[in-house]
SEMI-727889 format. One record per atom (N, C-alpha, C): x negated, y negated, z; atom name. Coordinates in Angstrom, 2 decimals. Layout:
X Y Z CA
...
! end
This chain:
-238.52 -198.93 59.37 N
-238.20 -197.88 60.34 CA
-236.69 -197.69 60.37 C
-236.22 -196.48 60.27 N
-234.79 -196.20 60.26 CA
-234.25 -196.15 61.66 C
-232.92 -196.29 61.78 N
-232.27 -196.22 63.09 CA
-232.47 -194.84 63.68 C
-233.02 -194.78 64.90 N
-233.23 -193.51 65.57 CA
-233.34 -193.74 67.06 C
-233.13 -192.68 67.81 N
-233.26 -192.76 69.25 CA
-234.67 -192.39 69.65 C
-235.09 -192.88 70.80 N
-236.40 -192.55 71.32 CA
-236.35 -191.25 72.10 C
-237.50 -190.68 72.43 N
-237.53 -189.40 73.17 CA
-236.93 -189.51 74.55 C
-236.51 -188.39 75.10 N
-235.93 -188.37 76.44 CA
-236.97 -188.73 77.48 C
-236.48 -189.40 78.51 N
-237.34 -189.87 79.59 CA
-237.92 -188.72 80.39 C
-239.18 -188.86 80.79 N
-239.85 -187.86 81.62 CA
-239.86 -188.32 83.07 C
-239.92 -187.37 83.97 N
-239.99 -187.70 85.38 CA
-241.35 -188.33 85.71 C
-241.35 -189.26 86.65 N
-242.59 -189.89 87.05 CA
-243.10 -190.91 86.06 C
-242.22 -191.46 85.25 N
-242.64 -192.42 84.24 CA
-243.23 -193.67 84.89 C
-244.25 -194.20 84.24 N
-244.85 -195.44 84.73 CA
-244.05 -196.66 84.28 C
-243.40 -196.55 83.13 N
-242.56 -197.63 82.63 CA
-241.12 -197.35 83.03 C
-240.52 -198.28 83.78 N
-239.17 -198.07 84.29 CA
-238.36 -199.36 84.20 C
-237.05 -199.21 84.26 N
-236.17 -200.37 84.36 CA
-236.49 -201.08 85.67 C
-236.75 -202.38 85.61 N
-237.11 -203.12 86.82 CA
-236.10 -202.97 87.94 C
-234.82 -202.85 87.58 N
-233.79 -202.70 88.60 CA
-233.89 -201.38 89.34 C
-234.50 -200.37 88.71 N
-234.61 -199.05 89.32 CA
-235.66 -199.00 90.43 C
-236.48 -200.03 90.53 N
-237.51 -200.06 91.57 CA
-236.89 -200.38 92.94 C
-235.66 -200.85 92.92 N
-234.98 -201.19 94.17 CA
-234.90 -199.97 95.10 C
-235.26 -200.18 96.36 N
-235.24 -199.11 97.35 CA
-236.57 -198.38 97.50 C
-237.55 -198.69 96.65 N
-238.86 -198.06 96.75 CA
-239.54 -198.49 98.06 C
-240.05 -197.55 98.85 N
-240.65 -197.92 100.14 CA
-242.00 -198.61 99.99 C
-242.30 -199.47 100.97 N
-243.60 -200.12 101.08 CA
-244.24 -199.68 102.39 C
-245.50 -199.26 102.33 N
-246.24 -198.80 103.50 CA
-247.33 -199.79 103.86 C
-247.60 -199.91 105.17 N
-248.64 -200.84 105.61 CA
-250.00 -200.17 105.58 C
-251.00 -200.86 106.10 N
-252.38 -200.36 106.06 CA
-252.57 -199.09 106.90 C
-251.64 -198.83 107.83 N
-251.71 -197.62 108.66 CA
-250.97 -196.44 108.04 C
-250.25 -196.70 106.96 N
-249.47 -195.64 106.34 CA
-248.05 -195.55 106.84 C
-247.60 -196.54 107.60 N
-246.23 -196.56 108.12 CA
-245.33 -197.34 107.16 C
-244.12 -196.83 106.98 N
-243.16 -197.54 106.13 CA
-242.64 -198.77 106.86 C
-242.78 -199.93 106.25 N
-242.38 -201.17 106.92 CA
-241.30 -201.95 106.17 C
-241.04 -201.59 104.92 N
-240.04 -202.33 104.16 CA
-239.67 -201.53 102.92 C
-238.68 -202.04 102.20 N
-238.28 -201.46 100.92 CA
-238.14 -202.58 99.90 C
-238.50 -202.30 98.66 N
-238.38 -203.30 97.61 CA
-236.90 -203.51 97.29 C
-236.47 -204.75 97.36 N
-235.08 -205.09 97.08 CA
-234.92 -205.65 95.66 C
-235.95 -206.34 95.20 N
-235.88 -206.95 93.88 CA
-237.29 -207.33 93.45 C
-237.44 -207.64 92.17 N
-238.69 -208.14 91.64 CA
-238.44 -209.51 91.05 C
-239.40 -210.39 91.21 N
-239.31 -211.72 90.61 CA
-240.31 -211.78 89.47 C
-239.80 -211.99 88.26 N
-240.66 -212.02 87.10 CA
-240.90 -213.45 86.63 C
-242.04 -213.64 86.00 N
-242.31 -214.88 85.29 CA
-241.90 -214.61 83.85 C
-240.73 -215.09 83.48 N
-240.17 -214.76 82.16 CA
-241.04 -215.30 81.03 C
-241.72 -216.42 81.26 N
-242.55 -217.00 80.23 CA
-243.85 -216.23 80.03 C
-244.44 -215.79 81.13 N
-245.71 -215.06 81.06 CA
-245.52 -213.57 80.84 C
-244.30 -213.06 81.10 N
-244.04 -211.65 80.91 CA
-244.68 -210.78 81.97 C
-244.65 -211.25 83.21 N
-245.31 -210.51 84.28 CA
-244.55 -210.68 85.60 C
-244.61 -209.64 86.45 N
-244.01 -209.71 87.78 CA
-244.87 -210.57 88.68 C
-244.24 -211.48 89.42 N
-244.99 -212.37 90.30 CA
-244.80 -212.03 91.77 C
-243.59 -211.59 92.16 N
-243.32 -211.28 93.56 CA
-242.48 -210.01 93.67 C
-242.66 -209.33 94.78 N
-241.74 -208.28 95.20 CA
-240.94 -208.86 96.35 C
-239.62 -208.70 96.30 N
-238.76 -209.16 97.40 CA
-238.50 -207.97 98.30 C
-238.92 -208.07 99.54 N
-238.90 -206.95 100.47 CA
-237.83 -207.12 101.53 C
-237.14 -206.02 101.83 N
-236.17 -206.02 102.92 CA
-236.73 -205.19 104.06 C
-236.86 -205.82 105.22 N
-237.37 -205.15 106.40 CA
-236.23 -204.46 107.14 C
-236.54 -203.37 107.79 N
-235.53 -202.64 108.56 CA
-234.97 -203.54 109.65 C
-233.65 -203.56 109.79 N
-233.00 -204.33 110.83 CA
-232.87 -205.80 110.55 C
-233.15 -206.23 109.32 N
-233.01 -207.64 108.97 CA
-232.13 -207.80 107.75 C
-231.56 -208.98 107.59 N
-230.71 -209.25 106.44 CA
-231.40 -210.15 105.43 C
-232.57 -210.67 105.79 N
-233.29 -211.58 104.91 CA
-234.37 -210.84 104.14 C
-234.87 -211.50 103.09 N
-235.89 -210.92 102.23 CA
-237.20 -211.69 102.39 C
-238.30 -210.96 102.26 N
-239.63 -211.58 102.29 CA
-240.28 -211.41 100.93 C
-240.70 -212.52 100.29 N
-241.43 -212.39 99.03 CA
-242.91 -212.09 99.28 C
-243.44 -211.12 98.58 N
-244.85 -210.76 98.70 CA
-245.46 -210.82 97.30 C
-246.58 -211.55 97.12 N
-247.20 -211.62 95.80 CA
-247.47 -210.23 95.25 C
-247.15 -210.03 93.99 N
-247.24 -208.71 93.38 CA
-248.66 -208.14 93.44 C
-249.66 -208.99 93.32 N
-251.03 -208.49 93.29 CA
-251.46 -207.85 94.60 C
-250.68 -208.02 95.66 N
-251.01 -207.41 96.94 CA
-250.49 -205.96 97.04 C
-249.65 -205.56 96.08 N
-249.09 -204.22 96.11 CA
-249.95 -203.23 95.33 C
-250.02 -202.02 95.84 N
-250.73 -200.94 95.15 CA
-249.78 -199.77 94.98 C
-249.70 -199.25 93.77 N
-248.79 -198.14 93.47 CA
-249.46 -196.81 93.74 C
-248.76 -195.94 94.47 N
-249.18 -194.56 94.62 CA
-248.49 -193.78 93.49 C
-249.26 -193.38 92.49 N
-248.69 -192.78 91.29 CA
-247.93 -191.50 91.61 C
-248.45 -190.68 92.52 N
-247.82 -189.40 92.82 CA
-246.47 -189.56 93.50 C
-246.38 -190.44 94.49 N
-245.13 -190.59 95.24 CA
-244.22 -191.67 94.66 C
-244.80 -192.59 93.90 N
-244.02 -193.69 93.35 CA
-243.79 -194.81 94.34 C
-244.37 -194.71 95.53 N
-244.22 -195.75 96.56 CA
-245.34 -196.79 96.42 C
-245.21 -197.85 97.22 N
-246.21 -198.91 97.22 CA
-246.82 -199.06 98.61 C
-248.01 -199.62 98.65 N
-248.66 -199.95 99.91 CA
-249.28 -201.33 99.79 C
-249.54 -201.95 100.93 N
-250.16 -203.26 100.95 CA
-251.02 -203.38 102.20 C
-252.10 -204.15 102.10 N
-253.00 -204.36 103.23 CA
-252.39 -205.44 104.13 C
-251.30 -205.07 104.80 N
-250.56 -206.00 105.63 CA
-249.90 -205.22 106.75 C
-249.68 -205.87 107.88 N
-249.03 -205.21 109.01 CA
-247.55 -205.57 109.04 C
-246.80 -204.78 109.80 N
-245.37 -205.07 109.96 CA
-245.18 -206.46 110.59 C
-246.02 -206.79 111.54 N
-245.92 -208.09 112.22 CA
-246.16 -209.24 111.25 C
-247.18 -209.11 110.42 N
-247.49 -210.15 109.45 CA
-246.33 -210.36 108.48 C
-245.74 -209.27 108.05 N
-244.64 -209.36 107.10 CA
-243.42 -210.02 107.74 C
-243.15 -209.68 109.00 N
-242.00 -210.27 109.68 CA
-242.19 -211.76 109.97 C
-243.44 -212.19 110.06 N
-243.73 -213.60 110.31 CA
-243.80 -214.42 109.03 C
-243.74 -213.74 107.88 N
-243.81 -214.44 106.60 CA
-242.51 -215.18 106.34 C
-242.55 -216.24 105.52 N
-241.32 -216.99 105.19 CA
-240.28 -216.07 104.59 C
-239.03 -216.27 104.96 N
-237.95 -215.43 104.44 CA
-237.03 -216.25 103.54 C
-236.24 -215.53 102.77 N
-235.26 -216.18 101.90 CA
-233.96 -216.32 102.66 C
-233.42 -217.51 102.72 N
-232.20 -217.76 103.47 CA
-231.02 -217.01 102.85 C
-230.18 -216.46 103.70 N
-228.97 -215.82 103.22 CA
-229.17 -214.40 102.77 C
-230.43 -213.95 102.68 N
-230.70 -212.56 102.33 CA
-230.57 -212.24 100.86 C
-230.33 -213.24 100.02 N
-230.17 -212.96 98.61 CA
-231.23 -213.66 97.80 C
-231.62 -213.07 96.67 N
-232.64 -213.67 95.83 CA
-232.19 -215.01 95.29 C
-230.95 -215.07 94.84 N
-230.47 -216.33 94.27 CA
-230.26 -217.40 95.33 C
-229.69 -217.00 96.48 N
-229.36 -217.99 97.51 CA
-230.58 -218.62 98.13 C
-231.69 -217.91 98.13 N
-232.89 -218.47 98.75 CA
-233.90 -218.98 97.74 C
-233.52 -219.01 96.48 N
-234.49 -219.32 95.44 CA
-234.98 -220.76 95.47 C
-234.16 -221.69 95.97 N
-234.54 -223.10 95.90 CA
-235.79 -223.39 96.74 C
-235.99 -222.64 97.80 N
-237.10 -222.92 98.67 CA
-238.42 -222.35 98.22 C
-238.39 -221.33 97.40 N
-239.65 -220.67 97.04 CA
-239.87 -220.57 95.54 C
-238.84 -220.68 94.74 N
-239.03 -220.56 93.29 CA
-239.29 -221.94 92.71 C
-240.53 -222.35 92.73 N
-240.89 -223.68 92.27 CA
-241.00 -223.75 90.75 C
-241.36 -222.65 90.13 N
-241.51 -222.64 88.68 CA
-240.20 -222.24 88.02 C
-239.85 -222.94 86.96 N
-238.57 -222.70 86.29 CA
-238.47 -221.32 85.68 C
-239.59 -220.71 85.35 N
-239.54 -219.43 84.64 CA
-239.50 -218.22 85.58 C
-239.45 -218.45 86.91 N
-239.39 -217.34 87.85 CA
-237.94 -216.91 88.06 C
-237.66 -215.63 87.79 N
-236.29 -215.13 87.84 CA
-236.27 -213.74 88.47 C
-235.39 -213.48 89.43 N
-235.22 -212.11 89.94 CA
-234.73 -211.20 88.82 C
-235.31 -210.02 88.71 N
-234.99 -209.14 87.60 CA
-233.53 -208.70 87.61 C
-232.93 -208.64 88.80 N
-231.52 -208.24 88.88 CA
-230.58 -209.30 88.30 C
-231.09 -210.51 88.09 N
-230.26 -211.56 87.51 CA
-230.27 -211.54 85.99 C
-231.06 -210.64 85.41 N
-231.20 -210.62 83.95 CA
-230.17 -209.75 83.25 C
-229.48 -208.89 84.00 N
-228.48 -208.02 83.38 CA
-227.38 -208.87 82.75 C
-227.08 -208.58 81.50 N
-226.03 -209.25 80.72 CA
-226.36 -210.68 80.33 C
-227.62 -211.09 80.51 N
-228.03 -212.41 80.04 CA
-228.10 -212.40 78.52 C
-227.51 -213.39 77.84 N
-227.50 -213.40 76.38 CA
-228.88 -213.57 75.77 C
-229.07 -212.95 74.61 N
-230.24 -213.16 73.78 CA
-229.76 -213.81 72.51 C
-230.32 -214.96 72.17 N
-229.91 -215.68 70.97 CA
-230.99 -215.59 69.90 C
-230.57 -215.87 68.67 N
-231.51 -215.91 67.56 CA
-232.14 -217.28 67.44 C
-233.00 -217.44 66.46 N
-233.71 -218.71 66.27 CA
-232.76 -219.85 65.91 C
-231.58 -219.51 65.39 N
-230.59 -220.53 65.03 CA
-229.52 -220.72 66.10 C
-229.72 -220.07 67.25 N
-228.79 -220.23 68.35 CA
-227.65 -219.23 68.36 C
-227.58 -218.33 67.38 N
-226.52 -217.35 67.34 CA
-226.77 -216.24 68.36 C
-225.70 -215.74 68.97 N
-225.85 -214.67 69.96 CA
-226.09 -213.34 69.25 C
-227.17 -212.66 69.63 N
-227.51 -211.36 69.04 CA
-227.13 -210.20 69.94 C
-227.05 -210.46 71.23 N
-226.73 -209.40 72.18 CA
-227.00 -209.86 73.60 C
-227.04 -208.90 74.53 N
-227.31 -209.19 75.93 CA
-228.37 -208.23 76.46 C
-229.15 -208.70 77.41 N
-230.16 -207.86 78.03 CA
-229.49 -206.80 78.89 C
-229.82 -205.54 78.67 N
-229.28 -204.46 79.50 CA
-230.32 -203.98 80.51 C
-231.56 -203.90 80.08 N
-232.64 -203.46 80.96 CA
-233.90 -204.25 80.66 C
-234.72 -204.42 81.67 N
-236.06 -205.01 81.51 CA
-237.05 -203.94 81.96 C
-237.86 -203.47 81.05 N
-238.77 -202.36 81.33 CA
-240.12 -202.89 81.78 C
-240.54 -202.43 82.97 N
-241.73 -202.96 83.61 CA
-242.73 -201.83 83.90 C
-244.00 -202.15 83.77 N
-245.06 -201.23 84.17 CA
-245.15 -201.29 85.69 C
-244.85 -200.17 86.35 N
-244.79 -200.15 87.82 CA
-246.12 -200.48 88.47 C
-247.21 -200.21 87.77 N
-248.53 -200.45 88.37 CA
-248.99 -201.90 88.18 C
-248.94 -202.38 86.96 N
-249.46 -203.72 86.67 CA
-248.44 -204.82 86.86 C
-247.14 -204.47 86.80 N
-246.10 -205.48 86.88 CA
-245.82 -206.15 85.55 C
-246.51 -205.72 84.50 N
-246.31 -206.31 83.18 CA
-244.94 -205.93 82.62 C
-244.25 -206.90 82.01 N
-242.99 -206.62 81.33 CA
-243.32 -206.12 79.94 C
-242.80 -204.95 79.59 N
-243.20 -204.31 78.35 CA
-242.10 -204.37 77.29 C
-240.87 -204.06 77.69 N
-239.76 -204.05 76.75 CA
-238.51 -204.67 77.38 C
-237.59 -205.03 76.51 N
-236.22 -205.34 76.91 CA
-235.31 -204.45 76.10 C
-234.21 -204.04 76.69 N
-233.21 -203.27 75.97 CA
-232.02 -204.20 75.76 C
-231.79 -204.55 74.49 N
-230.72 -205.49 74.15 CA
-229.49 -204.72 73.72 C
-228.40 -204.95 74.42 N
-227.15 -204.27 74.08 CA
-226.35 -205.10 73.08 C
-225.81 -204.38 72.11 N
-225.01 -205.02 71.08 CA
-223.73 -204.22 70.92 C
-222.91 -204.60 69.95 N
-221.66 -203.88 69.72 CA
-220.71 -204.11 70.88 C
-220.11 -203.03 71.38 N
-219.17 -203.12 72.50 CA
-219.94 -203.13 73.80 C
-220.65 -204.21 74.08 N
-221.48 -204.30 75.28 CA
-220.65 -204.11 76.53 C
-221.21 -203.30 77.46 N
-220.55 -203.09 78.74 CA
-219.49 -202.02 78.72 C
-219.36 -201.30 77.58 N
-218.38 -200.23 77.50 CA
-219.07 -198.93 77.17 C
-218.32 -197.84 77.26 N
-218.88 -196.53 76.95 CA
-218.45 -196.07 75.55 C
-217.98 -197.01 74.74 N
-217.52 -196.67 73.41 CA
-218.65 -196.10 72.57 C
-218.38 -195.14 71.68 N
-219.41 -194.51 70.87 CA
-220.18 -195.50 70.01 C
-219.47 -196.59 69.55 N
-220.15 -197.53 68.68 CA
-221.04 -198.51 69.44 C
-221.00 -198.47 70.75 N
-221.86 -199.32 71.55 CA
-223.30 -198.83 71.42 C
-224.22 -199.74 71.19 N
-225.61 -199.33 71.05 CA
-226.53 -200.42 71.57 C
-227.80 -200.07 71.71 N
-228.76 -201.02 72.25 CA
-230.06 -200.92 71.47 C
-230.78 -202.04 71.42 N
-232.04 -202.12 70.69 CA
-233.20 -202.25 71.66 C
-234.16 -201.33 71.63 N
-235.39 -201.52 72.41 CA
-236.28 -202.55 71.70 C
-236.72 -203.56 72.44 N
-237.49 -204.65 71.85 CA
-238.77 -204.88 72.62 C
-239.92 -205.00 71.95 N
-241.14 -205.41 72.65 CA
-240.94 -206.80 73.26 C
-241.35 -206.97 74.51 N
-241.13 -208.24 75.20 CA
-241.82 -209.40 74.49 C
-242.85 -209.10 73.71 N
-243.58 -210.14 72.99 CA
-242.69 -210.90 72.00 C
-241.55 -210.31 71.64 N
-240.63 -210.96 70.71 CA
-239.71 -211.95 71.40 C
-239.69 -211.94 72.72 N
-238.72 -212.72 73.47 CA
-239.36 -213.98 74.07 C
-238.73 -215.10 73.82 N
-239.22 -216.39 74.30 CA
-238.26 -216.93 75.34 C
-238.80 -217.38 76.47 N
-237.95 -217.99 77.50 CA
-237.85 -219.49 77.25 C
-236.61 -219.96 77.15 N
-236.34 -221.38 76.92 CA
-236.14 -222.07 78.27 C
-237.15 -222.81 78.72 N
-237.09 -223.46 80.03 CA
-235.93 -224.44 80.12 C
-235.74 -225.23 79.06 N
-234.73 -226.28 79.10 CA
-233.31 -225.73 79.21 C
-233.03 -224.67 78.46 N
-231.69 -224.09 78.46 CA
-231.56 -222.89 79.38 C
-232.68 -222.51 80.03 N
-232.70 -221.37 80.92 CA
-232.10 -220.12 80.26 C
-232.55 -219.89 79.04 N
-232.06 -218.74 78.28 CA
-233.19 -218.05 77.54 C
-232.85 -216.99 76.85 N
-233.84 -216.20 76.14 CA
-233.55 -216.20 74.64 C
-234.60 -216.38 73.87 N
-234.48 -216.44 72.41 CA
-235.32 -215.33 71.80 C
-234.75 -214.67 70.81 N
-235.45 -213.58 70.12 CA
-236.08 -214.12 68.86 C
-237.41 -214.13 68.84 N
-238.15 -214.64 67.68 CA
-238.20 -213.55 66.62 C
-237.07 -213.42 65.90 N
-236.93 -212.30 64.99 CA
-235.88 -212.61 63.94 C
-236.16 -212.21 62.71 N
-235.16 -212.29 61.65 CA
-234.10 -211.22 61.93 C
-232.83 -211.62 62.06 N
-231.77 -210.65 62.36 CA
-231.73 -209.48 61.39 C
-232.27 -209.66 60.18 N
-232.30 -208.56 59.20 CA
-233.10 -207.37 59.72 C
-234.09 -207.64 60.61 N
-234.89 -206.56 61.16 CA
-234.04 -205.60 61.99 C
-232.96 -206.10 62.56 N
-232.13 -205.27 63.42 CA
-231.29 -204.27 62.63 C
-231.09 -204.52 61.34 N
-230.27 -203.62 60.54 CA
-230.90 -202.24 60.39 C
-232.22 -202.19 60.41 N
-232.91 -200.91 60.26 CA
-233.72 -200.55 61.51 C
-233.45 -201.27 62.59 N
-234.24 -201.08 63.82 CA
-233.80 -199.84 64.57 C
-234.70 -199.26 65.37 N
-234.33 -198.11 66.21 CA
-233.30 -198.53 67.25 C
-232.34 -197.67 67.51 N
-231.29 -197.97 68.47 CA
-231.17 -196.85 69.49 C
-230.51 -197.17 70.58 N
-230.22 -196.21 71.64 CA
-228.71 -196.10 71.74 C
-228.18 -194.91 71.60 N
-226.74 -194.70 71.70 CA
-226.37 -194.36 73.13 C
-225.32 -195.02 73.64 N
-224.85 -194.73 74.98 CA
-225.85 -195.17 76.04 C
-225.91 -194.41 77.13 N
-226.78 -194.78 78.26 CA
-227.79 -193.68 78.57 C
-228.06 -192.80 77.63 N
-229.00 -191.70 77.86 CA
-230.40 -192.25 78.14 C
-231.03 -191.86 79.26 N
-232.39 -192.34 79.56 CA
-233.39 -191.73 78.58 C
-234.47 -192.45 78.33 N
-235.46 -191.93 77.40 CA
-236.86 -192.33 77.82 C
-237.83 -191.76 77.15 N
-239.23 -191.92 77.53 CA
-239.85 -193.12 76.83 C
-240.03 -194.20 77.59 N
-240.65 -195.40 77.03 CA
-242.13 -195.19 76.77 C
-242.72 -194.15 77.31 N
-244.16 -193.97 77.23 CA
-244.59 -193.06 76.09 C
-243.67 -192.59 75.29 N
-244.03 -191.75 74.16 CA
-244.84 -192.59 73.15 C
-246.10 -192.24 72.98 N
-247.01 -193.07 72.17 CA
-246.59 -193.13 70.70 C
-246.18 -192.00 70.12 N
-245.79 -191.99 68.72 CA
-244.59 -192.88 68.48 C
-243.57 -192.74 69.33 N
-242.37 -193.57 69.20 CA
-242.72 -195.05 69.39 C
-243.54 -195.36 70.39 N
-243.88 -196.75 70.68 CA
-244.65 -197.39 69.53 C
-245.56 -196.64 68.91 N
-246.32 -197.18 67.79 CA
-245.41 -197.50 66.61 C
-244.44 -196.63 66.35 N
-243.49 -196.85 65.25 CA
-242.60 -198.05 65.55 C
-242.22 -198.21 66.82 N
-241.40 -199.36 67.20 CA
-242.14 -200.66 66.97 C
-243.38 -200.72 67.42 N
-244.17 -201.94 67.25 CA
-244.47 -202.21 65.77 C
-244.68 -201.16 65.02 N
-244.93 -201.32 63.59 CA
-243.71 -201.92 62.89 C
-242.52 -201.46 63.29 N
-241.30 -201.97 62.67 CA
-241.16 -203.47 62.88 C
-241.47 -203.94 64.08 N
-241.31 -205.36 64.40 CA
-242.57 -206.18 64.09 C
-243.63 -205.53 63.66 N
-244.85 -206.26 63.34 CA
-245.54 -206.85 64.55 C
-245.44 -206.14 65.68 N
-246.05 -206.59 66.94 CA
-247.19 -205.65 67.31 C
-248.31 -206.21 67.71 N
-249.45 -205.39 68.10 CA
-249.17 -204.71 69.43 C
-249.32 -203.38 69.51 N
-249.08 -202.67 70.78 CA
-250.00 -203.19 71.87 C
-249.47 -203.30 73.07 N
-250.23 -203.86 74.18 CA
-251.43 -203.01 74.54 C
-251.35 -201.68 74.33 N
-252.47 -200.82 74.72 CA
-253.65 -200.95 73.79 C
-253.47 -201.66 72.63 N
-254.59 -201.93 71.77 CA
-255.29 -203.22 72.17 C
-254.65 -203.99 73.07 N
-255.23 -205.24 73.53 CA
-256.04 -205.08 74.78 C
-255.72 -204.03 75.59 N
-256.45 -203.75 76.81 CA
-256.22 -202.30 77.18 C
-256.95 -201.83 78.15 N
-256.91 -200.41 78.51 CA
-255.75 -200.10 79.44 C
-254.55 -199.93 78.85 N
-253.38 -199.53 79.60 CA
-252.63 -198.50 78.80 C
-251.75 -197.75 79.49 N
-250.92 -196.79 78.80 CA
-249.76 -197.50 78.18 C
-249.12 -196.95 77.10 N
-248.05 -197.64 76.40 CA
-246.81 -197.84 77.23 C
! end
């Protein structure tokens, strides 16, 4: 597969950067807005969202809610849960109001990481060499499944023309529990002809033709062939 950009992003996409979910409202069983999503906690090893971190109006602390309790309204992009405002306020909170500061009390598994902490995290090769940094983690808003990572290379963190990023199927990425880092199970030679994204232009992760070609290039089976989900 030759170096190319993916199609432009469409409005209402189901696949989004996990960080972009921040501020999405949560409604209770009565249809009243009771909180907003502040962050997502992913299981980096399993490749799935485990918790939504919710900020209640008038509070500085966050409440973790298991992801399976959330339901996505596709039309509005908001979430709802079979829970009351009172129940949510009585739930355990994270001390200090931050995902990292309160993680010791609730993050028992080593592979649980707030998605906002993944920006600029290095990606290394099988020999330990640095290949780039994570720029975005693309998540299915409905299922919570992690689908892609966007790895920035070149002049990372700048707007220089030569700065570019590689869209990667999450199946290629291994979480190293011991070193608390991410390893790309890939021959670096694959990156020489891999599709790239120039600059910061948003694009459509759900384009089936582009996604099939991306997976074919890396030799990874598309997730929608494994179960009934959209790409």
